[in-house]
N, C-alpha and C positions, 0 to 999 in steps of 0.2 A: 564456542563459536562454531557455526556450520561452515565448512569449507568444501566438502565433497560435492562434485558436480556430476550430472548425468545428462544425456541427450533426451531421455524420456523417463519421467517419473513412473515407478512401478505401481501397478494397480494394487490396492490393499487386499490382503488375503482374507481378512475377516469381513463378513457381510455387515452391512449397516444394521440389519436386524439383530445380529449377534452382539454387535457393539452397543446398540441401543438398549439391550437388556442387561447391561453391566450394572453392578451395584454402584450407587452414586457416592463415591468418596474420592478424595484426592489421590490416595495410594493406588486405587484401582485405575483411575484416569492415567496416572503417570506410567504405570506398568504397561498398559495397553498402548499408550502413545509411543513408547519405546519400541514396540513391536511393529510399528508402521514405518518402513524404510523411508518413504517419501517425506516424512516429517524431519528428516535429518539430511536431506539432499537439496541441491539447487539445480533446477532444470535450466540449461542454457541452450540457445539456438539462434537461428537466423544468421545471416552473414552480411557483412558490409565492409568497406575498405578500412584497413587498420590505421589510416593516416590520422595524425593528431588533429583535434578540432581547433578551428581558428576562432579567436575572440572577435566579436561578442558571441557567446554561446546562449542560445535561447533554451531555457529550461521550463518545463511544465510539471506541475504536481496535480494529480486528479484522483479522487475517489470515484471509481466507475460504477459503484452500486451493482455488483455482479457482472457488469459488462454485457448487457443484453445486445448491444450493437457494436461489435468490434470493428467492422469496416467503417461505419459512420464515425465512430469515436476516433479512429486513426485519421480520417480525413479532417476532423475537427482540430487535430493537433499537428497537422502536416508541416507547419512552419517551425516546429521545435527540433532542436538537435539532441536534447536529453529529456527523458520523461521519467518521472517518479510516480508510480501508479499503485493503487491499492484497491481492495475488494474485487479481485478478478477471479472468475470461476474457471475451473479446469475439470471437465468431465462431470458437469452438473446438469441434471435433466431440465432445470429451469432456463438454462442457456443452451439448450440443444446438444448437450454433451460436448460442446466445443472446447478447444484449447484456446481460450480468448487471448492470453498474452502472446502466444505464437502468431495468431491471426493478425493482431495489431502490429506486431513487429515486422512480419512479412509484408504487410500492406505499406509500411513506412520505410522499408529497406533498412531497418535497424537491427543491431544485435540486442539480445535480451537475456535476462536472468530472472528466474521466478522462484519464490520460496512459498511453501504452504504455511499459511497461518492456522487454518482450521481444516480438519477432516469433518465434513458435515455428516451427521448421523441420520438426517432426514432430508426431505425435499425442500425445506425452507418454510417461510411463513405461509399462511393461507393465500395471500395475494400472489406470492411467488409460485405456489403450486399451480396456479391458473396458467402459468407460462410453461409448465412441464410438458415435454414431448414424450416422456416415458415414465414408468412408475418406479424407476430406480436411477441411482447415479452411477455412471460408469466408473468414476474415480471418487468424486465427492470432495475435490480440493477447492479451497478458496484462499487466496493469498495476495502477495504484493510482488511488484516487478520493477526492475530498472531497465530502461532501453536507451540506446545511444546510436548516433551515426558514426560510430567507431567501435573498435573491439573493446570489450569489457575486461579489465585486468583484475585477476584474482578476486572474483566475486565471493562474497561472504554473507552470512545471515546470522542474526542473533535474536533469540526469544527474549521478550521483555518480562520483568517480574509480574506475576499475576496470581489470581486465586482460583483459577479454573472455573470462572463464573459460568461459562457457556456450557460446560458439561452438566450443570444442574438446571439448565433452562428447559422448561417443559415444551415450548413451541419450536425452538431451534437448537436442539442439543448438538454439541460439537466436542471433538477432541482437539486440544491445542491451546495456544496462548498467542497474544499479539506478537508481531515479529517486525524486525527491520531487515532490509536487504540492501546491500551496497556493493560498490565496485570502484576500482580505479579507472579514471578517464584520462587519456593522454591528450594534452592540449599543447599548442605551440608556445604557450607561456609557462608550461611545466605541468606536473601532475595535479589532478583534482580528484577528490573523494566525493562520491555522490551516493546518497542513501534515500530510500523510500521507507517511510514508516507509517504506522497506524496505531494510535494509542487507544486504550480501552474506553468504551463509552459507558458501560454499566458499572460505574464506580464514582467515587468522589475525587476532587482535585488533587488531594495528597497522593492518591494512587498514581495518577498520571505524572505527577512530579517525580515520583520514584522511578517511573519508567524512563523518563527523559534523563534523569541523573545517571541511571544505569547505562543508557546508550552513550551519553557524552563521556562517561568514565572509560568505556570501551574504546571510543575513538581516541581519547588521550593516550591510552595505554598501547594501542596497536598501530595508530597512525599519527604519531606526534609530528607537528609542524607542517602537515599537508593541508592546503586550503580545502574547505569542505562545504558542501551544500546538502542540507537535509530538507526534504519536502514531504508533506502528507497531511492526512486528516488527524489532527491532534485532539479532536473531540472536546475542544475547549468550551466549557459551559454546559456540556451534556450532564444531565442529572444534577445540575447546579443552577437551575432557573435560567439557563441560557446566558449567564454572566461570564463571558470569556475573560474579563478583566480580573476576576477573582482567582485565576489559575496561578499557582505558584511556579509552574514550570517555566514561565517567562523569566522570572528572576533567576531561576536555576540555570537557564541557558545563558543569560547575560553574565552571570558569575563565572561561567566556564569559558567566557570569551566569545560567545556567539551573539550575533545580531539577529533581531526578530523582524520579519517582514510579512505583512498580511494584506497589503493594499489599504484602501480607504477604511478608516476605523468604523464608519457607519454603514459599510456594505457587508451584508451577510454572504455566506458562501453556500447556503443550502437553498433548495427550491423543491416544489412539488414535482413528483415524477410518476412514471407508470407503476412503480412499486410503492413509493412513499407518497400517499395521497393525503397529505396534511397541508392544506393551502395556507394556514395561519402560522405554521412553524418556520421560523427563520433564525438561523444561528451562524456564528462566525467560527468555523471549525478548522479551516485549512491555512497552513502557514509554511513559509520557508525559514529555516534557521541557518545562518552562514557564519563561517569563520575564515578570516584571511582572504577575503575576496570582496570586490565591489559589485553590488547587485543594483540594477536599475529599478525603476518604478514597477510595482506589481500590478498587473492587469488581472481583474477578476472576469474570466471569460464565461459568458452564459452557456450552460450545457444544453444547447438547443441545436437540432439539426436545421438544415435550410428550410424545412417545412414547419419549423416551430415545435417539433416533437422533442420532449426532454430525453436526453441520453443518460442522465443520472440524476440523483437527488442532490449532488454537489456540483457547483460550478468549478471549473478548473482555475488554478492560479498560474500565471505565466510571467516570466521576467527574463531579462538579459544579464548574464554574467559578463561584466564589462572588463574586469581585470582581476588578476590574482596578485595578492600582496604578500 
């Protein structure tokens, strides 16, 4: 488990060109990932009152697809008290080298914690390269965040089991594995554990099931008896014909005492965006998993700004935590 925190993630010492020339095998991947300090740190920042949150607590989970528009995205979720976010760039040319989680947190007046899922070895897909402001990444980080309108207690992150798939990808080579990031949240009803996660897309359902089982086992071992909310892009149905019902991770979650919440079953959570230009693709990928709390109905919030421009290829999911049990 990653526990060490920093106010600013260090810039990788090796250049993307040098890392991109590495021999493609798992041992080489793991050796070089261990040499990147930011892969084993959590960046924390922004300030807000440390007062416990009062129920109901509005929680949102959102895959921001790089976070091209941090200010508009923050405005879109301004009614939330707790955010579980994924696919956020930090020092990427395609998003103007911005620290997108910090920009969103500052705009919302929230505390935040951010963990690097991948160190990108290139500038992204051909479409993403059209957004690049420079010919290099200042940091090359891409990851997940937790944000809240109160202090985040003892943030942590955990890499999920994987096969280093993206290190072998020709178009978007990366160092890293999928990750979950979490923190304790003080509420007037008692402590709450909140986690943002992002499961693998380039795999079969059994792989995602193992990732969830690993995460839930960690929660049981490290945080027994604490009410918990997990939110994120679970990639259900990806590389599986879009059939989210065939995913074994739901049964694994229920067996571990978690309830599953995704809003209306016939409502997908993906949409065409400025990056993902596939108008016919619609999948249900985004979910809350909860233990020992009551969650209200899930809203699937269209990822559109007031002018109708898409902010992401995922809609957000939003619900109220009504009580801790």
